[in-house]
C-alpha positions as CSV (number, residue, x, y, z in Angstrom):
1,M,-51.0,142.3,43.8
2,S,-53.8,144.0,41.9
3,G,-57.0,143.2,40.0
4,G,-57.8,143.4,36.3
5,F,-55.9,143.4,33.1
6,R,-54.1,146.6,33.9
7,D,-52.4,144.9,36.8
8,T,-50.4,143.0,34.3
9,F,-50.3,144.8,31.0
10,T,-49.5,148.5,30.4
11,K,-48.8,150.6,27.3
12,D,-45.2,151.1,26.6
13,E,-45.0,154.6,25.2
14,D,-41.5,154.2,23.7
15,K,-42.3,151.2,21.6
16,G,-46.0,151.9,21.0
17,L,-46.8,148.3,21.8
18,L,-48.4,146.6,24.7
19,G,-45.8,146.3,27.4
20,Y,-45.6,144.2,30.6
21,D,-45.8,145.4,34.2
22,D,-42.9,143.9,36.1
23,A,-44.1,144.9,39.6
24,A,-45.8,141.6,40.3
25,F,-42.7,139.8,39.3
26,F,-40.5,141.8,41.6
27,Y,-42.8,141.1,44.5
28,F,-42.7,137.4,43.7
29,A,-38.9,137.3,43.2
30,S,-38.2,139.2,46.4
31,S,-40.5,136.7,48.3
32,V,-38.6,133.7,46.9
33,L,-35.2,135.2,47.6
34,V,-36.0,136.1,51.2
35,T,-37.5,132.6,51.8
36,I,-34.2,131.0,50.6
37,A,-31.7,133.6,51.9
38,V,-32.9,133.9,55.5
39,P,-32.5,130.2,56.6
40,W,-29.4,129.7,54.4
41,T,-27.7,132.7,56.0
42,Y,-28.7,131.5,59.5
43,S,-27.3,128.0,58.8
44,F,-24.1,129.5,57.2
45,V,-23.4,131.8,60.2
46,K,-24.2,129.1,62.7
47,N,-21.9,126.5,61.1
48,T,-19.1,129.1,60.7
49,I,-19.2,130.1,64.4
50,F,-20.3,127.0,66.2
51,G,-19.3,124.2,63.8
52,S,-21.3,122.2,61.2
53,K,-23.5,119.2,61.6
54,E,-20.6,117.0,60.2
55,E,-18.7,117.5,63.5
56,E,-21.8,116.5,65.5
57,K,-22.3,113.5,63.2
58,D,-18.7,112.3,63.8
59,V,-19.0,112.6,67.6
60,P,-22.7,112.9,68.6
61,G,-23.4,114.2,72.0
62,K,-26.3,111.9,72.7
63,S,-27.5,108.4,71.7
64,K,-30.7,107.7,69.9
65,S,-32.5,107.2,73.2
66,G,-31.3,110.5,74.6
67,S,-28.5,109.2,76.8
68,E,-25.4,111.4,77.2
69,S,-22.5,109.9,75.2
70,R,-19.3,109.6,77.2
71,Q,-16.2,110.1,75.1
72,C,-12.8,108.6,75.7
73,Q,-10.6,111.2,77.5
74,S,-7.2,109.8,76.6
75,S,-4.8,112.2,75.2
76,A,-4.6,110.4,71.8
77,M,-8.4,110.5,71.4
78,V,-8.7,114.1,72.5
79,A,-6.1,115.1,70.0
80,K,-7.8,113.1,67.3
81,S,-11.1,114.8,68.1
82,E,-9.6,118.2,67.9
83,Q,-7.9,117.3,64.6
84,A,-11.2,116.1,63.2
85,K,-12.9,119.4,64.2
86,E,-10.1,121.5,62.7
87,S,-10.2,119.5,59.5
88,T,-13.9,120.1,59.3
89,R,-13.4,123.8,59.9
90,R,-10.8,123.9,57.1
91,R,-13.1,122.0,54.8
92,N,-15.9,124.5,55.7
93,C,-13.6,127.4,54.9
94,S,-12.5,125.9,51.6
95,G,-13.8,126.8,48.1
96,C,-17.3,125.6,49.0
97,W,-17.4,128.1,51.9
98,W,-16.4,131.0,49.7
99,L,-18.8,129.9,47.1
100,Q,-21.6,130.0,49.6
101,L,-20.5,133.4,50.8
102,I,-20.5,134.8,47.3
103,V,-23.9,133.3,46.4
104,L,-25.5,134.6,49.7
105,G,-24.0,138.1,49.0
106,L,-25.5,138.1,45.5
107,M,-28.9,137.0,46.9
108,W,-29.0,139.8,49.5
109,L,-27.9,142.3,46.8
110,S,-30.7,141.2,44.6
111,I,-33.2,141.5,47.5
112,Y,-32.0,145.1,48.1
113,L,-32.2,146.1,44.5
114,T,-35.7,144.5,44.2
115,C,-37.0,146.3,47.2
116,T,-35.5,149.6,45.9
117,H,-37.3,149.1,42.6
118,L,-40.6,148.3,44.3
119,G,-40.3,151.5,46.3
120,Q,-40.2,153.5,43.1
121,E,-42.8,151.5,41.1
122,E,-46.1,150.0,42.2
123,I,-48.4,147.6,40.4
124,K,-50.9,149.7,38.5
125,S,-54.6,149.3,38.9
126,F,-57.2,149.1,36.2
127,D,-57.7,152.6,34.6
128,P,-60.3,152.6,31.8
129,F,-59.7,156.3,31.0
130,K,-56.0,155.8,30.5
131,I,-56.6,152.7,28.4
132,L,-58.9,154.6,26.1
133,E,-56.6,157.7,26.3
134,V,-59.4,160.1,27.4
135,A,-59.8,162.3,30.3
136,P,-61.9,161.3,33.3
137,S,-64.3,164.1,32.5
138,A,-64.8,163.0,28.9
139,T,-68.3,162.7,27.5
140,A,-69.9,159.6,26.2
141,A,-69.4,160.7,22.6
142,E,-65.6,161.3,23.2
143,I,-65.4,157.9,24.9
144,K,-67.1,156.2,22.0
145,K,-64.9,158.0,19.5
146,A,-61.8,156.9,21.3
147,Y,-63.0,153.3,21.5
148,R,-63.7,153.1,17.7
149,K,-60.3,154.6,17.0
150,L,-58.4,152.3,19.2
151,S,-60.4,149.3,18.1
152,L,-59.4,149.9,14.5
153,V,-55.8,150.1,15.5
154,Y,-55.6,147.0,17.8
155,H,-58.2,144.7,16.2
156,P,-56.7,141.2,16.1
157,D,-57.6,140.8,12.4
158,K,-55.3,143.7,11.6
159,N,-52.5,142.5,13.9
160,Q,-52.3,138.8,13.2
161,D,-48.5,138.8,13.7
162,D,-48.7,140.6,17.1
163,P,-49.6,138.1,19.9
164,L,-50.2,141.0,22.3
165,A,-52.7,142.9,20.1
166,S,-55.6,140.6,21.2
167,A,-54.9,141.3,24.9
168,R,-54.8,145.0,24.1
169,F,-58.1,144.8,22.3
170,I,-59.7,143.0,25.3
171,Q,-58.5,145.8,27.5
172,I,-60.0,148.4,25.2
173,T,-63.3,146.5,25.1
174,K,-63.4,146.1,28.9
175,A,-62.6,149.8,29.4
176,Y,-65.3,150.9,27.0
177,S,-67.9,148.6,28.6
178,A,-67.0,150.0,32.0
179,L,-67.4,153.6,31.0
180,T,-70.6,153.3,29.1
181,D,-72.3,152.0,32.2
182,E,-73.1,154.8,34.7
183,T,-72.9,152.4,37.7
184,A,-69.5,151.1,36.6
185,K,-68.3,154.7,36.1
186,L,-69.4,155.7,39.6
187,N,-67.7,152.6,41.1
188,Y,-64.5,153.5,39.4
189,E,-64.6,157.1,40.7
190,K,-65.4,155.9,44.2
191,Y,-63.4,152.6,44.6
192,G,-60.9,152.8,41.8
193,N,-62.4,149.8,40.0
194,P,-65.5,149.6,37.8
195,D,-66.6,146.4,39.5
196,G,-66.8,148.2,42.9
197,P,-64.7,147.5,46.1
198,Q,-62.2,144.7,45.6
199,T,-60.8,142.3,48.3
200,T,-58.7,139.6,46.5
201,K,-56.3,140.9,43.9
202,V,-54.2,138.7,41.6
203,G,-51.3,139.6,39.3
204,I,-48.9,137.5,37.1
205,G,-45.4,137.2,38.6
206,L,-43.4,136.8,35.5
207,P,-40.8,139.0,34.0
208,R,-41.4,141.3,31.0
209,F,-39.0,139.6,28.6
210,L,-41.0,136.4,28.5
211,L,-43.7,138.0,26.4
212,E,-41.5,140.0,24.1
213,K,-41.6,138.7,20.6
214,E,-37.9,139.0,19.8
215,N,-37.1,136.7,22.9
216,Q,-39.5,133.9,22.0
217,L,-36.9,131.9,20.1
218,V,-34.3,132.2,22.9
219,I,-36.8,131.2,25.6
220,L,-38.0,128.2,23.6
221,S,-34.4,127.1,23.1
222,L,-33.6,127.4,26.7
223,F,-36.7,125.5,27.6
224,F,-35.8,122.8,25.2
225,L,-32.2,122.7,26.6
226,V,-33.2,122.5,30.2
227,L,-36.2,120.1,29.9
228,L,-34.9,117.8,27.2
229,V,-31.2,117.9,27.6
230,I,-29.9,119.1,31.0
231,I,-32.4,117.3,33.2
232,P,-32.2,114.0,31.3
233,A,-28.4,114.3,31.3
234,L,-28.3,114.7,35.1
235,A,-30.6,111.8,35.6
236,I,-28.4,109.6,33.3
237,C,-25.3,110.7,35.1
238,Y,-26.8,109.9,38.5
239,Y,-27.9,106.5,37.2
240,Q,-24.5,105.7,35.7
241,R,-22.9,106.7,39.0
242,T,-25.2,104.7,41.3
243,K,-25.9,101.6,39.2
244,H,-22.6,100.1,40.3
245,Y,-23.5,100.2,44.0
246,A,-25.7,97.9,46.0
247,E,-28.1,99.1,48.7
248,N,-25.4,98.7,51.5
249,G,-23.2,101.2,49.7
250,V,-20.7,98.6,48.4
251,M,-19.9,98.3,44.8
252,I,-21.6,95.3,43.1
253,E,-18.3,94.1,41.7
254,S,-16.9,94.0,45.2
255,L,-19.8,91.9,46.4
256,Q,-19.3,89.5,43.5
257,L,-15.6,89.2,44.4
258,L,-16.4,88.4,48.0
259,E,-19.0,85.8,47.0
260,M,-16.4,84.2,44.8
261,Y,-13.4,84.0,47.2
262,I,-15.0,83.8,50.7
263,N,-15.6,80.2,51.8
264,E,-15.9,78.3,55.0
265,S,-12.1,78.1,55.5
266,T,-11.5,81.9,55.0
267,R,-9.7,83.4,58.0
268,V,-8.2,86.7,59.1
269,K,-4.9,86.2,57.2
270,N,-6.8,86.1,53.9
271,C,-8.9,89.2,54.5
272,P,-6.3,92.0,53.8
273,E,-5.8,90.9,50.2
274,L,-9.6,90.5,49.7
275,L,-10.1,94.1,50.9
276,A,-7.3,95.3,48.6
277,A,-8.9,93.5,45.7
278,S,-12.2,95.2,46.0
279,A,-13.5,97.5,43.3
280,E,-13.2,100.5,45.6
281,S,-9.6,99.7,46.3
282,R,-8.7,99.1,42.6
283,A,-10.3,102.4,41.7
284,M,-7.7,104.3,43.8
285,I,-5.1,106.2,41.9
286,T,-1.5,105.1,41.6
287,R,1.6,107.3,41.3
288,A,4.9,106.7,39.7
289,E,6.8,107.3,42.9
290,D,4.8,104.7,44.9
291,Q,7.2,101.9,43.9
292,K,10.1,103.8,45.6
293,S,8.1,104.8,48.6
294,M,7.0,101.2,49.2
295,E,10.5,99.8,49.4
296,A,10.8,100.5,53.2
297,L,7.5,99.0,53.9
298,K,8.2,95.8,51.9
299,A,11.3,95.2,53.9
300,Q,9.5,95.4,57.2
301,V,6.0,94.0,56.5
302,V,5.3,90.4,57.4
303,V,3.1,88.6,54.8
304,H,1.2,85.7,56.4
305,N,0.2,83.9,53.2
306,K,1.0,83.8,49.6
307,L,-0.8,86.6,47.6
308,K,-3.2,85.5,44.9
309,F,-3.4,88.7,42.9
310,N,-0.5,90.4,41.0
311,H,-2.2,93.7,40.2
312,P,-0.1,96.7,41.2
313,V,-2.9,98.5,43.1
314,I,-3.9,95.3,44.9
315,Y,-0.3,94.6,45.9
316,R,0.2,98.2,47.1
317,N,-3.0,98.4,49.1
318,S,-2.5,94.9,50.6
319,T,0.9,95.9,51.8
320,L,-0.5,99.2,53.2
321,L,-3.2,97.2,55.2
322,L,-0.6,94.8,56.6
323,A,1.7,97.7,57.5
324,H,-1.3,99.4,59.3
325,M,-2.1,96.2,61.2
326,Q,1.6,95.9,62.2
327,R,1.8,99.6,63.2
328,L,4.4,100.7,60.7
329,H,2.9,104.1,60.0
330,H,6.2,105.8,60.6
331,L,7.6,104.2,57.4
332,M,4.8,105.7,55.2
333,T,5.0,108.8,53.2
334,P,2.2,111.4,53.6
335,E,0.8,110.3,50.2
336,L,0.7,106.6,51.3
337,R,-0.8,107.6,54.6
338,K,-3.6,109.3,52.7
339,D,-4.1,106.3,50.6
340,L,-4.3,104.1,53.7
341,D,-6.9,106.4,55.3
342,Q,-9.0,106.3,52.2
343,L,-8.8,102.5,52.1
344,L,-9.7,102.2,55.8
345,K,-12.8,104.4,55.2
346,H,-13.9,102.0,52.5
347,S,-13.2,99.1,54.8
348,T,-16.2,99.9,57.1
349,K,-18.8,99.0,54.5
350,I,-16.8,96.2,52.8
351,T,-16.1,94.3,56.1
352,Q,-19.7,94.7,56.9
353,A,-20.6,92.9,53.7
354,M,-18.0,90.2,54.6
355,I,-19.7,89.6,57.9
356,E,-23.2,89.5,56.5
357,Y,-22.2,87.1,53.7
358,S,-20.7,84.7,56.1
359,C,-23.7,84.9,58.4
360,M,-26.1,84.2,55.5
361,R,-24.1,81.0,54.7
362,D,-24.2,80.0,58.4
363,W,-20.4,79.9,58.6
364,F,-19.8,80.8,62.2
365,F,-16.1,80.5,62.3
366,T,-15.8,82.5,59.0
367,A,-18.1,85.2,60.4
368,Q,-16.0,85.3,63.6
369,S,-12.9,85.8,61.5
370,M,-14.5,88.6,59.5
371,I,-15.3,90.4,62.8
372,E,-11.8,89.8,64.0
373,F,-10.4,91.3,60.8
374,R,-12.6,94.4,61.2
375,R,-11.5,95.1,64.7
376,S,-7.9,94.5,63.6
377,L,-8.3,97.3,61.2
378,V,-9.9,99.5,63.9
379,Q,-7.3,98.8,66.5
380,A,-4.3,98.3,64.2
381,L,-3.7,94.7,65.4
382,D,-1.9,92.0,63.4
383,V,-3.2,88.5,63.0
384,K,-1.5,87.1,66.2
385,S,-1.0,90.4,68.0
386,S,-1.6,90.6,71.8
387,Q,-4.9,92.1,72.9
388,L,-2.9,94.3,75.3
389,L,-1.6,96.4,72.4
390,Q,-5.0,98.2,72.4
391,I,-4.0,99.8,75.8
392,P,-2.5,103.3,75.3
393,H,1.4,103.4,75.4
394,F,1.7,99.6,75.4
395,D,4.5,98.3,73.2
396,D,6.5,95.1,72.8
397,D,8.8,95.8,75.8
398,I,5.8,96.3,78.1
399,L,4.2,93.2,76.7
400,R,7.2,91.1,77.6
401,H,7.0,92.4,81.2
402,C,3.3,91.7,81.4
403,H,3.7,88.1,80.3
404,R,6.4,87.3,82.9
405,G,6.2,87.0,86.6
406,K,3.8,85.8,89.2
407,N,0.8,88.0,88.2
408,A,1.3,87.6,84.5
409,V,-1.4,89.2,82.3
410,S,-2.2,87.9,78.8
411,T,-5.7,89.1,78.0
412,L,-7.4,92.4,78.1
413,T,-10.2,91.3,80.4
414,D,-7.6,90.2,83.0
415,F,-5.9,93.6,82.8
416,L,-9.2,95.5,83.2
417,N,-10.5,93.4,86.1
418,R,-7.5,94.2,88.3
419,D,-7.2,97.3,90.5
420,P,-5.1,100.1,89.0
421,E,-2.4,99.5,91.6
422,Q,-2.1,95.9,90.6
423,R,-1.9,96.2,86.9
424,K,1.3,95.1,85.3
425,G,3.2,97.2,82.8
426,V,2.3,100.6,84.2
427,A,4.9,101.0,87.0
428,K,7.3,103.1,84.9
429,M,4.7,105.2,83.1
430,E,4.5,109.0,83.4
431,P,1.4,110.5,85.1
432,Q,-0.2,111.5,81.8
433,Q,0.4,108.0,80.5
434,L,-1.3,106.5,83.6
435,A,-4.2,108.9,83.1
436,D,-4.5,107.7,79.5
437,V,-4.5,104.0,80.6
438,E,-7.2,104.8,83.2
439,A,-9.3,106.7,80.7
440,F,-9.1,103.7,78.3
441,A,-10.0,101.2,81.1
442,S,-13.0,103.3,82.2
443,H,-14.2,103.8,78.6
444,I,-14.1,100.4,77.1
445,S,-17.3,98.4,77.5
446,N,-17.4,95.9,80.4
447,M,-20.2,93.9,79.0
448,E,-22.4,91.5,80.9
449,I,-25.0,89.4,79.0
450,R,-28.0,87.5,80.3
451,V,-29.9,85.0,78.2
452,S,-33.2,83.1,78.5
453,V,-35.3,81.0,76.1
454,D,-39.0,80.5,76.0
455,V,-42.0,80.5,73.7
456,E,-44.2,83.5,74.0
457,D,-47.5,82.9,75.9
458,E,-46.6,79.2,76.5
459,E,-45.1,77.4,79.5
460,Q,-43.5,74.6,77.5
461,I,-41.3,74.4,74.3
462,V,-42.7,72.0,71.8
463,F,-41.3,70.8,68.5
464,G,-42.2,73.2,65.7
465,D,-42.7,76.3,68.0
466,I,-41.1,79.7,67.3
467,A,-38.8,80.1,70.3
468,T,-37.4,83.4,71.5
469,V,-34.0,83.9,73.0
470,T,-33.9,87.1,75.1
471,V,-30.4,88.6,75.4
472,G,-29.9,91.3,78.0
473,M,-26.8,93.4,77.6
474,H,-25.5,95.5,80.5
475,R,-22.5,97.8,80.4
476,K,-21.2,97.8,83.9
477,N,-18.7,100.7,83.3
478,L,-21.5,103.2,82.6
479,R,-23.7,105.1,84.9
480,E,-27.5,105.6,84.5
481,G,-28.3,108.0,81.6
482,E,-24.9,107.4,79.9
483,A,-24.1,105.9,76.6
484,V,-20.7,104.8,75.3
485,G,-19.1,107.2,72.9
486,A,-16.6,106.7,70.0
487,V,-14.2,103.8,70.2
488,H,-10.7,104.4,71.4
489,A,-9.0,103.9,68.0
490,P,-6.2,106.4,67.5
491,F,-5.0,104.7,64.3
492,F,-8.4,104.7,62.6
493,P,-9.0,107.8,60.4
494,E,-12.6,108.4,61.4
495,A,-14.8,108.1,64.5
496,K,-16.0,104.5,65.0
497,F,-18.8,103.4,67.4
498,E,-19.2,100.0,69.0
499,E,-21.3,97.4,67.2
500,W,-22.1,94.0,68.7
501,W,-23.0,90.9,66.8
502,L,-25.3,88.3,68.5
503,F,-25.0,84.8,67.3
504,L,-27.2,81.9,68.3
505,V,-25.1,78.8,67.4
506,E,-25.6,75.1,67.8
507,A,-23.2,73.6,70.2
508,A,-20.1,71.7,69.0
509,P,-19.4,69.9,66.8
510,A,-22.0,71.5,64.5
511,N,-21.3,75.2,65.2
512,R,-23.9,76.3,62.7
513,I,-25.5,79.7,62.9
514,I,-29.1,79.4,63.8
515,T,-29.8,83.2,63.8
516,F,-27.9,86.4,64.2
517,L,-28.5,90.1,65.0
518,R,-26.4,93.2,64.6
519,V,-26.7,95.5,67.6
520,R,-25.8,99.2,67.3
521,D,-27.3,100.5,70.6
522,T,-24.8,102.3,72.8
523,D,-26.9,102.7,76.0
524,K,-26.1,101.2,79.4
525,E,-29.0,98.6,79.3
526,V,-30.2,97.1,76.0
527,E,-32.3,94.0,75.3
528,H,-32.8,92.1,72.1
529,K,-34.6,89.0,71.0
530,L,-33.4,86.2,68.7
531,R,-36.2,84.1,67.2
532,F,-35.9,80.6,65.7
533,Q,-38.0,77.6,65.0
534,V,-37.4,74.5,67.1
535,M,-36.6,71.9,64.5
536,R,-36.3,68.7,66.5
537,P,-37.6,67.3,69.8
538,G,-35.5,66.4,72.8
539,K,-32.7,68.0,74.8
540,Q,-30.8,70.7,72.9
541,K,-27.7,72.7,73.7
542,M,-26.9,76.1,72.1
543,E,-24.5,79.0,72.6
544,V,-25.1,82.7,72.5
545,H,-22.0,84.6,71.3
546,A,-21.8,88.4,71.7
547,M,-18.9,89.7,69.7
548,C,-17.6,93.3,69.5
549,D,-16.4,94.6,66.2
550,S,-14.2,97.3,67.7
551,Y,-12.2,95.8,70.6
552,A,-10.5,92.4,70.8
553,G,-10.8,90.4,74.0
554,I,-14.2,91.6,75.4
555,D,-16.4,89.1,73.6
556,R,-18.9,87.2,75.7
557,K,-20.5,83.7,75.5
558,A,-23.4,82.1,77.3
559,E,-24.6,78.5,77.1
560,L,-28.3,77.7,76.6
561,S,-30.1,74.4,77.0
562,F,-33.7,73.4,76.9
563,T,-35.9,70.4,76.2
564,A,-38.3,70.4,73.3
565,L,-41.4,68.2,73.8
566,T,-43.4,66.4,71.2
567,E,-47.0,67.3,70.6
568,E,-48.1,64.0,72.4
569,E,-45.9,64.8,75.4
570,S,-47.0,68.4,75.8
571,K,-50.8,67.8,75.7
572,R,-51.1,71.6,75.2
573,E,-54.7,72.8,75.6
574,I,-55.8,75.2,73.0
575,F,-58.1,77.8,74.4
576,V,-60.4,79.6,72.0
577,H,-62.4,82.5,73.2
578,K,-66.2,82.4,72.7
579,E,-66.2,85.5,70.6
580,D,-63.6,84.0,68.3
581,E,-65.7,80.9,67.9
582,E,-68.7,83.0,66.9
583,L,-66.5,84.9,64.5
584,D,-65.4,81.7,62.9
585,L,-69.0,80.8,62.2
586,Q,-69.6,84.0,60.3
587,P,-69.2,83.6,56.5
588,T,-66.4,85.5,54.9
589,L,-67.0,88.2,52.3
590,F,-66.1,85.7,49.6
591,Q,-68.5,83.1,51.0
592,Q,-71.3,85.6,51.2
593,W,-70.7,86.7,47.6
594,M,-70.5,83.1,46.3
595,G,-73.6,82.3,48.3
596,D,-75.6,85.0,46.7
597,L,-74.5,83.8,43.2
598,G,-75.2,80.2,43.9
599,R,-78.6,80.6,45.6
600,G,-80.5,80.5,42.3
601,D,-78.7,77.4,41.0
602,E,-79.4,75.6,44.3
603,S,-83.1,76.4,44.1
604,E,-83.3,75.0,40.5
605,E,-81.5,71.8,41.6
606,E,-83.9,71.4,44.5
607,E,-86.9,71.8,42.2
608,E,-85.5,69.2,39.8
609,E,-84.9,66.7,42.7
610,E,-88.4,67.2,44.0
611,F,-89.9,66.7,40.5
612,A,-87.9,63.6,40.0
613,E,-89.1,62.2,43.4
614,N,-92.7,63.0,42.6
615,D,-92.4,61.5,39.1
616,A,-90.9,58.3,40.5
617,G,-93.6,58.0,43.2
618,S,-96.6,58.5,40.9
619,P,-98.2,55.6,38.9
620,R,-97.5,55.5,35.3
621,R,-100.1,56.4,32.7
622,G,-102.2,53.4,31.8
623,G,-101.0,51.1,34.6
624,A,-100.3,50.6,38.3
625,S,-97.0,51.7,39.8
626,P,-94.3,49.1,40.4
627,P,-93.9,47.8,44.0
628,S,-90.5,49.6,44.4
629,A,-92.2,53.0,43.8
630,K,-94.8,52.5,46.5
631,A,-95.1,55.6,48.6
632,P,-94.7,55.3,52.4
633,T,-97.7,55.6,54.6
634,S,-98.1,59.0,55.9
635,P,-100.3,60.1,58.9
636,P,-103.7,61.6,58.1
637,S,-103.8,65.3,57.6
638,A,-105.5,67.7,60.0
639,G,-108.6,67.8,57.9
640,G,-109.1,64.0,58.5
641,G,-108.7,63.0,54.9
642,D,-106.0,61.1,53.2
643,K,-104.6,63.6,50.7
644,A,-102.6,60.9,48.8
645,G,-105.7,58.8,48.5
646,N,-107.7,61.6,47.3
647,S,-105.1,62.4,44.7
648,R,-105.4,58.9,43.3
649,R,-109.2,59.1,42.9
650,S,-110.8,60.7,39.8
651,P,-114.4,61.5,38.9
652,T,-114.2,58.7,36.3
653,G,-112.7,56.3,38.7
654,S,-109.3,56.1,36.9
655,A,-106.3,56.5,39.1
656,G,-103.6,56.5,36.4
657,E,-104.4,59.9,34.8
658,D,-104.6,62.5,37.6
659,A,-101.3,61.7,39.4
660,P,-98.9,62.7,36.5
661,K,-101.0,65.8,36.0
662,E,-100.7,66.7,39.7
663,A,-97.0,66.2,39.7
664,G,-96.6,68.6,36.7
665,D,-98.7,71.2,38.5
666,H,-96.4,70.8,41.5
667,H,-93.3,71.4,39.3
668,R,-94.8,74.6,37.8
669,K,-95.4,76.0,41.3
670,G,-91.7,75.5,42.1
671,E,-92.2,75.4,45.9
672,E,-94.3,73.1,48.3
673,S,-94.1,72.5,52.0
674,A,-92.5,69.4,53.5
675,D,-95.8,68.0,54.6
676,D,-97.4,68.4,51.2
677,D,-94.4,66.6,49.6
678,D,-94.8,63.7,51.9
679,D,-98.6,63.5,51.2
680,D,-98.1,63.7,47.5
681,D,-95.6,60.8,47.6
């Protein structure tokens, strides 16, 4: 920081030209480097020691409302969590981690070198004696002589090819002006500046090479390259990459495919092939050895319907999805398992689009099938698999035991509602396995829903009203201040959190979706509202379905009935506040504006109407008025005289000449009182 021309420009003795003072640039560069390096270094060290935000994003410790998330403590989920953290750490210590380390090291080295340079060189202040190349004790004649000499050398007319000569000439002129004034000279000797004491000082924080003549072509070329080539190229690449995706993150081609093939009869058995035919799936790479690796899977996978697509990638990925749903992971090679994990990660957004499309078409059973397919992928369940396979360590042998006997269990809800000692299928399990089953049973949501319907601020429901269905959701397995954590899904490659879909559906046989809502809250108590318009009067029956997209067998349903009255039956009184009534009487801004514009036209129309009435009521020139134009009798005026009769008299005794004249005078005045109008008539 400094003040004056000398703060930026100095004389380069080696070149004999006007050089550039880099001190301000070094101050600016060091400030920018420190501003970037300090927070980056803090974040880098924190993520290296304590883990990155990606780990917290995968398994957050708290919900959005601040409740503590309770994670599943089964051995499979604990191992999956540790594996995810280790994978994140390895990813952090990969090439990107080393690149960050190198860049940070270079930044701190630059800061050190910059500070070292600033310690040896300071921004120079304005020195008129040095600019004129005279001693501080020089006389006025010597100063004038030096000024003339340097002016001839650096005059812009003699240095037209040197862009810095004009700046040097301005410095010389300023230095001479400062030294020829005794006050300015004293100020310089006392304060170091001819203008006196300085408070705010400004310098130019740009490097020296920007002003050197031999670098101008290179700088302009770089400027052209960055501004007109690199930045537009990056923008075009970004657009080319994102133009194929919709707002929900699914490729537009995939959405078009779903719109074409999903219909009201689409069910779970059709969904694996639809997912495998998506654009994200077809973009996955194929390998020559896949055909050989898939032979073991093809022999074991059960295909539930005939495939529509013959594309190799679609066939391979469809087979992988069916193998995942039938839990044949042990037959997959590591490469195929990676392909399956990539496909399952794509499935989160694609199945979301499937559900939303079915809901927008009001296809309840189709939407229900899409949700079932989504949780089949999360829990690795086949189309007709038992719900009990979601329980840790349960297999086909245990299922056969659970389905037999006096206390047979066939649904997940029946299993969870029983006491731990009375649950079938766990008698021969090891202690760790029993602990896993208990951890699963305490973690899965035991949902209870409460529904009610009303019209806000009204006691009755009338045809045409906007009714509100209030759905209260209560997780009985959680304590106060707790929120449910990630889903128990050991076969799914990433952390998945519960999502519930609320459907308000017309009762059978229609089963049409009236309205729906996606619920992502994980707290113990949540409440949501579904609004719809009452379309017909009379008694109506509806159903509220709460469906979980992560577990099979814990869905809930509640029936809802009400009677919608007609407007004649309700006799609803409409109360309007007095202040609202007064507000309705006030003209709007548009009315006020139109009233001001139309006031002149209304006045002219009134004047024309009054003139026409007066003209019709007056006797015609040269004769008496017709009987139909006879004016009505008016009461005498306060003065006791009949003004109308006086108007008909004239000094000459002729009554047919003064009346038209008086009417014309009345029109020229443009305004008369109501009493005068009646008397004139």
